[in-house]
Structures are given as C-alpha cells and as structure tokens.
C-alpha positions in Angstrom: 0.0 0.0 0.0 1.2 3.5 -0.8 0.7 6.1 1.9 0.5 9.8 1.0 0.9 13.0 3.1 1.3 16.7 2.4 3.3 19.1 4.5 2.9 22.9 4.2 4.6 25.6 6.2 2.3 27.6 8.4 1.8 31.3 7.8 4.9 33.1 9.0 7.1 30.2 8.3 6.3 29.9 4.6 9.4 31.8 3.5 9.9 29.7 0.3 6.4 30.4 -0.9 6.8 34.1 -0.1 10.1 34.3 -1.9 8.6 32.6 -5.0 5.6 35.0 -5.0 7.9 38.0 -5.0 10.0 36.4 -7.8 7.0 35.7 -10.0 5.7 39.2 -9.5 8.9 41.1 -10.0 10.9 38.8 -12.3 8.2 37.4 -14.5 5.9 40.3 -14.2 2.7 38.3 -13.4 0.6 41.1 -12.1 -2.6 39.0 -11.6 -0.9 36.7 -9.1 -2.3 37.1 -5.5 -0.7 34.3 -3.6 1.5 31.2 -3.7 1.4 28.1 -1.6 4.0 25.3 -1.7 3.4 21.8 -0.3 5.8 18.9 -0.1 4.1 15.6 -1.1 5.5 12.3 0.1 4.4 8.9 -1.1 5.7 5.9 0.9 5.5 2.2 0.3 6.6 -1.0 2.1 6.0 0.2 5.7 3.0 -0.4 8.0 0.5 2.2 9.0 1.9 2.7 12.5 5.4 3.5 11.3 3.9 5.8 8.6 2.0 7.8 11.3 5.2 8.0 13.4 7.2 9.2 10.4 4.6 12.0 9.6 5.6 14.0 12.7 9.2 12.8 12.9 10.4 12.8 9.3 7.9 14.5 7.0 7.0 17.5 9.1 7.7 19.7 12.1 4.4 19.9 14.0 5.4 23.4 15.3 5.8 25.0 11.9 4.0 22.6 9.4 0.4 21.9 8.6 -0.1 18.2 7.6 -2.9 16.8 5.5 -3.6 13.4 3.9 -5.3 14.8 0.9 -5.0 18.1 -1.0 -6.2 21.0 1.1 -9.0 23.2 0.0 -7.8 25.9 -2.4 -8.8 28.4 -5.0 -6.8 29.0 -8.1 -4.4 26.9 -10.1 -2.6 23.8 -8.9 0.2 21.7 -10.4 3.0 19.5 -9.1 6.6 18.8 -10.1 8.8 15.7 -9.5 12.2 14.5 -10.4 12.6 12.6 -13.7 13.1 8.8 -13.4 16.8 8.2 -12.8 17.4 11.6 -11.2 18.6 11.5 -7.6 16.0 12.9 -5.2 17.8 14.0 -2.0 14.6 14.6 -0.1 13.2 11.2 -0.9 16.5 9.4 -0.1 16.9 11.2 3.2 13.3 10.4 4.2 13.8 6.7 3.4 17.0 6.7 5.5 15.3 8.4 8.5 12.3 6.0 8.4 14.8 3.1 8.4 16.4 4.6 11.5 13.1 5.1 13.3 12.4 1.4 13.7 15.5 -0.4 12.3 13.5 -1.8 9.3 14.3 -2.3 5.7 14.5 1.0 3.9 11.1 1.8 2.3 10.4 3.2 -1.1 9.8 7.0 -1.0 8.8 9.4 -3.8 8.4 13.1 -3.4 6.8 15.9 -5.4 6.4 19.7 -4.9 2.8 21.0 -5.2 2.3 24.6 -6.2 -1.0 26.5 -5.7 -1.4 29.8 -7.4 -4.1 32.3 -6.5 -5.3 35.2 -8.6 -6.4 36.1 -12.1 -4.0 34.1 -14.3 -4.0 33.6 -18.0 -2.9 30.4 -19.7 0.3 32.1 -20.7 0.9 33.2 -17.0 0.5 29.6 -15.8 2.8 28.2 -18.5 5.4 30.9 -17.6 5.3 29.8 -13.9 5.7 26.2 -14.8 8.7 26.9 -17.0 10.2 29.0 -14.2 9.9 26.3 -11.4 10.4 23.1 -13.5 13.8 22.6 -14.9 13.2 20.1 -17.8 16.8 18.7 -17.4 15.9 17.1 -14.1 12.2 17.6 -13.3 8.8 17.2 -15.0 5.2 18.0 -14.2 3.7 15.3 -11.9 0.2 13.9 -11.8 -2.0 14.8 -8.9 -3.6 11.4 -8.9 -2.9 8.8 -6.2 -0.8 5.8 -7.2 -1.2 2.1 -6.5 2.6 1.4 -6.3 5.9 3.2 -6.5 7.6 0.4 -8.4 8.3 1.1 -12.1 8.3 -1.7 -14.5 10.8 -1.4 -17.3 10.8 -3.5 -20.5 14.1 -5.3 -20.9 15.2 -5.1 -24.5 16.5 -8.2 -26.1 18.2 -6.4 -29.0 19.7 -2.9 -29.4 17.7 -0.8 -31.8 19.6 0.6 -34.9 18.6 4.0 -36.1 18.0 2.8 -39.7 18.3 5.6 -42.2 20.0 8.1 -39.8 23.0 8.9 -42.0 20.6 9.9 -44.8 18.3 12.1 -42.7 17.6 15.6 -43.9 18.1 18.6 -41.5 14.3 18.6 -40.7 14.4 14.9 -40.0 17.3 15.3 -37.7 15.4 18.0 -35.8 12.4 15.6 -35.5 14.8 12.9 -34.3 16.0 15.2 -31.5 12.4 15.9 -30.4 11.3 12.3 -30.7 14.0 11.0 -28.4 14.2 14.0 -26.1 17.9 14.6 -26.8 19.9 17.4 -25.2 21.8 17.9 -28.5 21.2 20.8 -30.8 21.1 20.8 -34.6 24.8 21.2 -35.0 25.6 18.4 -32.6 23.3 15.9 -34.3 24.7 16.9 -37.8 28.2 16.3 -36.5 27.1 12.8 -35.4 25.6 12.1 -38.8 28.8 13.2 -40.5 30.8 10.8 -38.3 28.6 7.8 -38.9 28.6 8.5 -42.6 32.3 8.1 -42.5 31.8 4.8 -40.7 29.4 3.8 -43.5 26.7 2.7 -41.0 23.8 3.9 -38.9 24.3 4.3 -35.2 22.5 2.3 -32.5 20.2 4.0 -30.0 22.7 3.2 -27.3 25.4 5.1 -29.1 23.2 8.1 -29.6 22.2 8.1 -25.9 25.8 7.8 -24.8 27.0 10.7 -27.0 24.0 12.8 -25.9 24.8 12.2 -22.2 28.4 13.1 -22.4 27.7 16.1 -24.6 25.0 17.4 -22.3 25.1 20.8 -20.6 26.0 19.0 -17.4 29.5 18.2 -18.6 30.2 20.3 -21.7 29.0 23.6 -20.2 27.0 24.5 -23.3 25.7 27.6 -21.6 29.2 29.0 -21.1 30.2 28.2 -24.6 27.3 30.0 -26.2 28.6 32.6 -28.6 27.8 36.2 -27.6 26.8 38.4 -30.4 25.1 41.8 -30.0 25.7 42.8 -26.4 24.2 45.8 -24.7 24.7 47.2 -21.2 22.8 49.1 -18.6 25.8 49.6 -16.3 28.8 51.6 -17.3 31.3 49.7 -15.2 30.2 46.4 -16.7 30.5 47.9 -20.2 34.0 49.2 -19.5 35.0 45.8 -18.2 33.6 44.1 -21.4 35.5 46.6 -23.6 38.7 45.8 -21.6 38.0 42.1 -22.3 37.7 42.8 -26.0 41.0 44.7 -26.0 42.8 41.8 -24.2 41.3 39.4 -26.8 42.8 41.6 -29.6 46.1 41.7 -27.8 46.2 37.9 -27.5 44.9 37.4 -31.1 42.1 35.2 -29.7 40.0 33.6 -32.5 37.7 31.6 -30.2 34.2 33.0 -30.3 33.2 35.5 -27.6 31.5 33.5 -24.8 31.2 33.4 -21.0 33.9 30.7 -20.7 36.4 32.9 -22.6 35.5 35.9 -20.5 36.1 33.8 -17.3 39.5 32.4 -18.3 41.1 35.2 -20.4 42.6 36.8 -17.3 44.8 33.8 -16.5 45.7 33.5 -20.2 46.8 37.1 -20.3 48.9 36.9 -17.2 50.5 33.8 -18.5 51.3 35.4 -21.8 52.9 38.4 -20.0 55.0 36.2 -17.8 53.3 37.3 -14.6 51.7 33.9 -13.8 54.7 31.8 -13.2 53.3 29.3 -10.6 50.5 27.9 -12.8 50.4 24.1 -12.7 49.2 22.7 -16.0 48.1 19.2 -16.6 45.5 17.1 -18.5 43.2 17.3 -15.4 40.8 20.1 -16.3 38.4 19.7 -13.4 40.6 21.1 -10.7 42.5 24.4 -10.1 46.0 23.8 -8.9 48.6 26.4 -7.7 52.1 25.4 -6.9 53.8 27.0 -3.8 56.7 26.5 -1.5 56.1 25.0 1.9 58.6 25.2 4.7 59.2 21.9 6.6 59.6 23.3 10.1 60.2 19.8 11.6 63.2 19.1 9.5 66.7 19.6 11.2 67.4 22.0 8.4 64.2 23.7 7.2 63.9 23.5 3.5 61.4 24.7 0.8 59.7 22.0 -1.1 57.2 22.3 -3.9 53.6 21.8 -2.9 50.4 22.1 -4.9 47.2 23.6 -3.5 44.4 22.0 -5.4 40.7 23.0 -5.4 38.4 20.3 -6.5 36.1 21.4 -9.2 33.2 20.1 -11.3 30.8 20.0 -8.4 27.6 19.1 -10.3 24.5 17.3 -9.3 25.3 13.6 -9.7 23.0 11.2 -11.5 24.4 8.4 -9.4 22.2 8.0 -6.3 25.4 7.6 -4.2 27.2 11.0 -4.1 30.8 10.9 -3.1 30.0 13.0 0.0 26.3 13.0 0.8 24.8 16.3 1.9 23.4 16.9 5.3 19.8 15.7 5.6 17.5 18.6 4.5 14.2 17.3 5.8 12.2 19.0 8.6 11.7 17.5 12.0 14.2 15.1 13.5 15.4 14.4 10.0 17.3 17.6 9.9 19.3 16.7 13.0 20.3 13.1 12.1 23.1 11.8 10.1 22.7 8.1 9.7 24.8 5.4 8.1 23.1 3.1 5.7 23.2 -0.6 6.0 26.8 -1.8 5.7 26.0 -4.1 2.8 24.4 -1.4 0.8 27.5 0.8 0.8 25.5 3.8 -0.3 26.8 6.4 2.2 30.2 7.9 2.8 31.6 6.0 5.8 32.7 9.3 7.5 29.4 11.2 7.4 28.3 9.9 10.8 31.0 11.9 12.7 33.6 14.5 12.1 37.0 13.2 11.1 39.4 13.0 14.1 42.4 15.3 14.4 45.2 14.1 12.2 42.9 12.1 9.9 44.2 13.0 6.4 41.3 11.2 4.7 38.8 14.0 5.3 36.9 15.3 2.2 37.3 18.9 1.5 37.5 21.5 -1.2 41.2 22.3 -0.6 43.9 19.7 -0.2 47.6 19.9 -0.1 49.4 17.4 -2.3 52.9 16.2 -1.5 54.7 15.2 -4.7 57.6 13.6 -2.9 55.1 11.3 -1.1 52.9 9.8 -3.9 49.3 9.4 -3.0 49.6 11.5 0.2 47.3 14.4 0.7 46.7 16.5 3.8 43.4 18.3 4.4 
C-alpha cells in the first residue's frame, strides 16, 4: 500500500512560498498573481500504518511549523505538481527513506516526493505556463500527476536487442530535428549533424545506445553549453560592466584570440593574459581540467634543516549534481523535524553512504573530504586536508 501525506509551512514560516511569490511578481511580471502556496508531497510504500504515522511527525514535518494533510487541502486558483525525472537522484526522498529506516530499524522503504504549487489570482494560460517553465527545470524535473498511485515500483521492459537508427545517415536537417524531439535529446542541430557526418564516415547507422551515450556526455552537465554559447550583439545598462567588457575585447585583440566571444572565454582570459605576459609563473598545467592547482613553496619546520619543497594547493572542481544515487560526499539531511538533525549510516551491505558522514574526522585524519587539499609530490598518494 502507498501512503500519501502533504506538508505545508504555516503562515509566518512559509518563506519559500513568499520568496517565489515575489520572484514571480517582479521577475516574470505576473501582475494578476495574488498568492503562492507550496506543499511537499510524500508517497511511501513498504511500511506499516503505525510506522507511517510516526514518520509523519518525525520525518515528513515539524508539528510546530508545518500543517499536515492526507489529501490536497481546499484551495482556490491553479494547482500543479513537479517531480524528479526517473533516474534523477532525489535527495529529499532518499533522506526520508533513511530516516524512516532509522526510526524502527527496518528495511529501507520506497519514498517518492513531489512539490505541489497552488497559485491564487487572475492568471491567464500564458501566465501559468510561464510559472511552470520557471519552477520546473526540464533537465531534471517534470510535471507530476496529482492522482494517487497504486505502487511506487516502475516496470521497465528489458530489451533483447539494441535498436539501430536505420536511415539516420541519410536524414535531412528537418528529419534530424524531428529525431532530437522524438528521443528528447539534449543535442542541438549542429551536434546531431556532427554525429551524422561521423557515422557517414563509418558507413553505417548508429544504434540507439550510441546516440544516448553521446547525448549524455555532450549534455550541458559536462560540456558547459551555456558557457560556450557565442555572444553576439551585447548591450549594457551599467557603465562599469560595459567598461570591463571593452577591456576584455581589448585583451582578446592583444592575445589574437580567434575563439568566439563567450562566457567561458571571459572567465578564463585573465589567466591566459597573465601567463602570456610572464606574470603567472606558478601555474600548474596538466591534463586534469576539473581542478584548479597552484604550486607553492612549503617550509618543513620539523626538518633539522628547514627547506622549501614544492607543494600544490588543489581546489576540487566540477561540483555538479550527480545522477548516481550515491554521491561521493552526501549532503546533510535537509528534511524538517528530526530528519534535519540526524546523520545516519546506511546498512553496511548497501554501501551507499560515505563512511565518514556519521561523525567529524578526528584530528590528524588525512582522509577528510574537502574543497582544498595539499598534495605532497615527494610522497605519492599522500594528501593533507
């Protein structure tokens, strides 16, 4: 059986709803909007009713600041819900499942969450669509049904063969665009045309698996498509920003840059300029592009004769949302109630949690995770936090 509950912040504590209301009024300019309500919906399966009732006030809500209902509350206006796409990691649902497991030392239940939005006021269809686009990021979320569900388990058909995209190398540009829409790809027209050219050279059509793999690794998540978007006609409302942009263009000319003007080039041109002028002499360059490393001299005070040795201060980068439901370092539980104050280990055999999340690392433990670490080249594999 699937149990469902809704938790909504009481007036005075509904800061998220108030912030969204102001955002929609000022940023989107929806003048007819009169109010916003936000409810967190939880669906739970594989627990008994007694444990569910206990979890309602201990995991899903804080009785002092939350109103709880077991069905949608009475409302006037427009209502819709948003949930994570299948395969996307839902931190709220995962944390709730862990907390329920800790409440009674049972097998971890299945939990699914959704955010319910209630909009009051005189809203047009265009207004409602604008709000949905604003709060639902299609890369990771989708609009959810308001209907109750019989089970949280999803049945997937297991393919016996890999589908070949027959005729792909002969598609017209219009057919390629239809192909992108049909399979919901993150590629743009230039990307899919590049793929077509490659497979023409291979004298064969690609499989669906190949297209999906390319699409995943070329997505905005890893390739930073947003930062590589070419900037054309740029206008400014701030003189200081305009002056900085003109300085950037002057530096581009001085460096003879041919790369298109884009946010990534703006962000990195300073280091390139300093390197070209011989000012940036302690830059550590390697094939690793997901970390910023600066070489420095560190004094070994404990040595009989203090000496200077090269060290590298490295900042870990590429901190994106992970699709893998087991992040390298799991964030603190973000649920209300007792869930916010508990850090629990998962079952040892599951191996889904970082083994050091239950307690701070002891003094002298060099295995601590952190953004900054000191690498000692003369002691391979040794890092200090």
